[in-house]
BATIMAR-94668 format. One record per residue (C-alpha): chain; x, z, y; residue in one letter. Coordinates in steps of 0.05 Angstrom, whole numbers. Each point is the difference from the previous one (the first is absolute). Layout:
<rs>
+-------+--------+--------+--------+-----+
| chain |      x |      z |      y | res |
+-------+--------+--------+--------+-----+
|     A |      X |      Z |      Y |   A |
...
+-------+--------+--------+--------+-----+
</rs>
This chain:
<rs>
+-------+--------+--------+--------+-----+
| chain |      x |      z |      y | res |
+-------+--------+--------+--------+-----+
|     A |   -778 |    119 |   -456 |   M |
|     A |    -64 |     -9 |    -41 |   E |
|     A |    -40 |    -17 |     63 |   A |
|     A |     50 |    -53 |     20 |   I |
|     A |     -7 |    -35 |    -67 |   F |
|     A |    -74 |     13 |    -11 |   S |
|     A |    -39 |    -61 |    -24 |   P |
|     A |    -53 |     13 |     53 |   D |
|     A |      0 |    -42 |     63 |   G |
|     A |     33 |    -64 |    -25 |   F |
|     A |    -42 |    -58 |     24 |   D |
|     A |     10 |    -66 |    -35 |   G |
|     A |    -47 |    -36 |     48 |   A |
|     A |     16 |      8 |     74 |   G |
|     A |     59 |     47 |     11 |   A |
|     A |     55 |    -49 |    -16 |   G |
|     A |     42 |     -9 |    -63 |   P |
|     A |      2 |     61 |    -45 |   L |
|     A |     75 |      6 |      4 |   Y |
|     A |     -4 |      6 |     76 |   L |
|     A |    -53 |     54 |     -7 |   Q |
|     A |     46 |     40 |    -44 |   L |
|     A |     58 |    -16 |     46 |   H |
|     A |    -39 |     29 |     59 |   R |
|     A |    -19 |     63 |    -38 |   R |
|     A |     72 |     15 |    -18 |   I |
|     A |     26 |    -17 |     69 |   A |
|     A |    -52 |     44 |     33 |   E |
|     A |     18 |     57 |    -48 |   A |
|     A |     73 |     -7 |     21 |   I |
|     A |    -18 |     -3 |     74 |   A |
|     A |    -43 |     63 |     -5 |   S |
|     A |     53 |     37 |    -41 |   S |
|     A |    -44 |      7 |    -61 |   R |
|     A |     57 |    -36 |    -33 |   L |
|     A |     65 |     29 |     26 |   A |
|     A |     70 |    -30 |     -1 |   P |
|     A |     29 |      7 |    -70 |   G |
|     A |    -68 |      6 |    -35 |   D |
|     A |     -5 |    -42 |    -62 |   S |
|     A |    -57 |    -46 |    -16 |   L |
|     A |    -31 |     -4 |    -69 |   P |
|     A |     24 |    -57 |    -45 |   P |
|     A |    -36 |    -66 |     11 |   E |
|     A |    -39 |      5 |    -64 |   R |
|     A |    -26 |     69 |     20 |   D |
|     A |    -18 |    -25 |     70 |   M |
|     A |    -38 |    -58 |    -32 |   A |
|     A |    -39 |     48 |    -45 |   Q |
|     A |    -15 |     48 |     57 |   M |
|     A |    -24 |    -54 |     48 |   T |
|     A |    -32 |    -46 |    -50 |   G |
|     A |     42 |    -58 |     27 |   L |
|     A |     44 |    -46 |    -40 |   S |
|     A |     75 |     14 |     -7 |   R |
|     A |     13 |    -67 |     36 |   V |
|     A |    -41 |     24 |     60 |   T |
|     A |     36 |     68 |      1 |   V |
|     A |     68 |    -32 |     -7 |   R |
|     A |    -15 |    -47 |     59 |   K |
|     A |    -20 |     58 |     44 |   A |
|     A |     61 |     41 |    -18 |   V |
|     A |     47 |    -59 |     10 |   Q |
|     A |    -29 |    -12 |     70 |   A |
|     A |     13 |     73 |     18 |   L |
|     A |     71 |     -5 |    -28 |   V |
|     A |     12 |    -62 |     42 |   A |
|     A |    -23 |     35 |     63 |   S |
|     A |     46 |     59 |    -14 |   G |
|     A |    -55 |     51 |    -12 |   Q |
|     A |     15 |      8 |    -74 |   L |
|     A |     65 |     -3 |    -38 |   V |
|     A |     10 |    -16 |    -74 |   Q |
|     A |     56 |     29 |    -41 |   R |
|     A |     14 |    -35 |    -65 |   R |
|     A |    -16 |     44 |    -59 |   G |
|     A |    -28 |     54 |     45 |   S |
|     A |    -63 |    -24 |     35 |   G |
|     A |    -31 |    -14 |     68 |   T |
|     A |      7 |     49 |     57 |   Y |
|     A |    -21 |      8 |     72 |   V |
|     A |     59 |    -22 |     42 |   A |
|     A |     36 |     52 |     42 |   P |
|     A |    -18 |      0 |     74 |   K |
|     A |     56 |    -29 |     43 |   V |
|     A |      7 |     26 |     70 |   E |
|     A |     -1 |    -58 |     49 |   R |
|     A |     61 |     -1 |     45 |   L |
|     A |      2 |    -31 |     69 |   E |
|     A |     66 |    -36 |     15 |   Q |
|     A |     18 |    -19 |     71 |   A |
|     A |     29 |    -70 |      5 |   L |
|     A |     38 |     15 |     64 |   S |
|     A |     52 |     46 |    -33 |   L |
|     A |     59 |    -23 |    -43 |   L |
|     A |      4 |     56 |    -51 |   T |
|     A |     15 |      6 |    -74 |   S |
|     A |    -49 |     21 |    -53 |   F |
|     A |     38 |     66 |     -6 |   T |
|     A |     -6 |     13 |     74 |   E |
|     A |    -74 |    -18 |      1 |   D |
|     A |    -16 |     49 |    -56 |   M |
|     A |     45 |     55 |     29 |   A |
|     A |    -38 |     -5 |     66 |   R |
|     A |    -64 |     14 |    -39 |   R |
|     A |     31 |     58 |    -38 |   G |
|     A |     -5 |    -36 |    -66 |   K |
|     A |     50 |     -4 |    -57 |   S |
|     A |     35 |    -66 |    -17 |   V |
|     A |     23 |    -27 |    -67 |   E |
|     A |     31 |    -66 |    -20 |   S |
|     A |    -10 |    -29 |    -69 |   V |
|     A |     56 |    -50 |     -6 |   W |
|     A |    -13 |    -67 |    -33 |   I |
|     A |     66 |    -34 |     15 |   A |
|     A |     63 |      7 |     44 |   R |
|     A |     57 |    -49 |     -1 |   G |
|     A |     39 |    -59 |     28 |   L |
|     A |    -25 |    -70 |    -14 |   H |
|     A |      7 |    -72 |     19 |   A |
|     A |    -48 |     -9 |     58 |   P |
|     A |    -65 |    -38 |     -4 |   A |
|     A |    -10 |    -55 |     52 |   P |
|     A |    -48 |     42 |     41 |   E |
|     A |     50 |     57 |      2 |   E |
|     A |     55 |    -47 |     24 |   V |
|     A |    -45 |    -24 |     56 |   M |
|     A |    -27 |     68 |     20 |   A |
|     A |     68 |     37 |     -1 |   L |
|     A |     43 |    -58 |     24 |   G |
|     A |     46 |      6 |    -60 |   L |
|     A |     64 |    -40 |     -5 |   G |
|     A |     24 |    -41 |    -59 |   A |
|     A |     17 |     43 |    -59 |   G |
|     A |    -31 |     64 |     29 |   E |
|     A |    -38 |     44 |    -47 |   R |
|     A |    -64 |     38 |     16 |   V |
|     A |    -15 |     73 |    -14 |   A |
|     A |    -70 |      9 |    -26 |   R |
|     A |    -39 |     66 |     -3 |   L |
|     A |    -66 |      1 |    -36 |   E |
|     A |    -40 |     64 |     -6 |   R |
|     A |    -69 |     32 |      0 |   V |
|     A |     -9 |     47 |     59 |   R |
|     A |    -42 |     61 |    -17 |   R |
|     A |    -26 |     57 |     44 |   S |
|     A |    -26 |     65 |    -30 |   D |
|     A |      3 |    -34 |    -68 |   G |
|     A |    -44 |    -59 |     20 |   V |
|     A |     31 |    -71 |     -2 |   P |
|     A |    -13 |    -32 |     68 |   L |
|     A |     46 |    -60 |      6 |   A |
|     A |     49 |    -45 |    -36 |   I |
|     A |     61 |    -14 |     44 |   E |
|     A |     47 |    -58 |    -13 |   R |
|     A |     58 |      1 |     49 |   A |
|     A |     56 |    -50 |      6 |   A |
|     A |     65 |      9 |     40 |   L |
|     A |     66 |    -35 |      3 |   S |
|     A |     48 |     24 |    -54 |   G |
|     A |     52 |     11 |     55 |   T |
|     A |    -47 |     50 |     33 |   V |
|     A |    -19 |     36 |    -64 |   L |
|     A |     54 |    -14 |    -53 |   P |
|     A |    -24 |     58 |    -43 |   H |
|     A |    -77 |     -2 |      0 |   P |
|     A |     -3 |     52 |    -56 |   D |
|     A |     23 |     52 |     50 |   Q |
|     A |    -66 |     -3 |     36 |   V |
|     A |    -42 |     57 |    -26 |   E |
|     A |    -49 |     16 |     56 |   G |
|     A |     -8 |    -32 |     68 |   S |
|     A |     34 |    -68 |      8 |   L |
|     A |     -2 |      8 |     75 |   Y |
|     A |     38 |     66 |     -5 |   K |
|     A |     55 |    -35 |    -39 |   V |
|     A |      2 |    -56 |     52 |   L |
|     A |      2 |     50 |     56 |   E |
|     A |     60 |     35 |    -30 |   E |
|     A |     35 |    -68 |      0 |   K |
|     A |    -20 |    -12 |     73 |   G |
|     A |    -46 |    -56 |    -23 |   L |
|     A |    -69 |     28 |     13 |   R |
|     A |    -48 |    -55 |     22 |   P |
|     A |    -31 |      8 |     68 |   V |
|     A |    -55 |    -53 |     -2 |   R |
|     A |    -37 |    -41 |    -51 |   A |
|     A |    -49 |    -57 |     -9 |   V |
|     A |    -54 |     18 |    -49 |   Q |
|     A |    -54 |    -44 |    -31 |   R |
|     A |    -60 |     28 |    -36 |   I |
|     A |    -46 |    -39 |    -45 |   S |
|     A |    -53 |     15 |    -53 |   A |
|     A |     19 |     -6 |    -73 |   A |
|     A |    -34 |     11 |    -67 |   N |
|     A |     46 |     40 |    -44 |   L |
|     A |     24 |    -32 |    -64 |   G |
|     A |      2 |     38 |    -66 |   P |
|     A |     73 |     24 |      7 |   R |
|     A |     -6 |     25 |     72 |   D |
|     A |    -69 |     30 |    -13 |   A |
|     A |     29 |     39 |    -59 |   G |
|     A |     57 |     27 |     43 |   L |
|     A |    -50 |     23 |     53 |   L |
|     A |    -50 |     29 |    -50 |   G |
|     A |    -58 |    -46 |     20 |   V |
|     A |    -39 |    -54 |    -35 |   A |
|     A |     28 |    -72 |      0 |   P |
|     A |    -31 |    -43 |     53 |   G |
|     A |    -16 |     56 |     50 |   V |
|     A |     16 |    -11 |     73 |   A |
|     A |     68 |     18 |     26 |   G |
|     A |     41 |    -12 |     63 |   L |
|     A |     62 |    -44 |     -2 |   K |
|     A |     51 |     17 |     53 |   I |
|     A |     62 |    -40 |     16 |   E |
|     A |     50 |     32 |     48 |   R |
|     A |     63 |    -29 |     30 |   V |
|     A |     40 |     54 |     36 |   S |
|     A |     54 |    -10 |     52 |   Y |
|     A |     60 |     37 |     28 |   L |
|     A |     10 |      9 |     76 |   P |
|     A |     45 |    -62 |     -3 |   S |
|     A |    -57 |    -42 |    -26 |   G |
|     A |     30 |     -6 |    -70 |   R |
|     A |    -50 |      4 |    -58 |   V |
|     A |     15 |     62 |    -42 |   I |
|     A |    -60 |      5 |    -48 |   E |
|     A |    -52 |    -45 |    -32 |   F |
|     A |    -54 |     41 |    -35 |   T |
|     A |    -63 |    -23 |    -37 |   R |
|     A |    -48 |     57 |    -15 |   S |
|     A |    -68 |      7 |    -33 |   L |
|     A |    -44 |     57 |     24 |   Y |
|     A |    -64 |     26 |    -32 |   R |
|     A |    -59 |    -26 |     38 |   G |
|     A |    -39 |     64 |    -12 |   D |
|     A |     54 |     45 |     30 |   A |
|     A |     22 |    -32 |     65 |   Y |
|     A |    -29 |    -18 |     68 |   D |
|     A |     49 |    -34 |     47 |   F |
|     A |    -13 |     14 |     73 |   A |
|     A |     29 |    -30 |     64 |   V |
|     A |    -14 |     18 |     72 |   E |
|     A |    -21 |    -59 |     44 |   L |
|     A |      7 |     -2 |     76 |   T |
|     A |    -27 |    -48 |     51 |   L |
|     A |     50 |    -55 |     18 |   A |
|     A |     24 |     -4 |     73 |   P |
|     A |    -49 |    -39 |     42 |   E |
|     A |     46 |    -60 |      6 |   G |
|     A |      6 |     -7 |    -75 |   E |
|     A |    -74 |      3 |    -17 |   R |
|     A |    -36 |    -60 |    -29 |   I |
|     A |    -75 |      5 |     13 |   L |
|     A |    -45 |    -30 |    -52 |   R |
+-------+--------+--------+--------+-----+
</rs>
């Protein structure tokens, strides 16, 4: 720890801003495991004294590392090296639930419920689900965790006629739908990048503004009826989405 915050080696002339030099030192210590997940950093005033840098410079370096997800700050407790999150590869060709995905990997699953209930639908829910006049929408909002690590925020919407008692969903939504004979068989999914706002970042245990993945899914029954409209936010540091590509038949190729 003392070597990381030694005053030796800081170059105010040609090695870039001082806060970036300190940022690199701490990041390299994390990458080389000299600072392990869960290790606490000294208070900012102590780091300033140890390095000979100003508290403003130290604070700027720490905040940059918090924003990148390498450090976490706990109010009233201090600054810690963030826990390592195992990256998961998710195939885009399979229509599975979060519970099924984690079970296939041998991981535990936990839902931290934020809200469950029947509501008047928002315009986008009416459009996506094809709701009729006066229909209510069942909303399920929860944080999905695996092995104790929050990985995603899931916000699902279904017709209230399909799910009149949303509070009865405890685990897998798809299992409940399957028991009703309403398990979706296909879906259209859109993925886009998103910077997490303060509320969502807090739910996922990351710093506000870090990169996440926004996923919108519209799922269908064999009849073509829409059964589910889900908007999810996934941690960008935990997921890689993969899809297999094949060469199109010769008659369908467009040569560029």
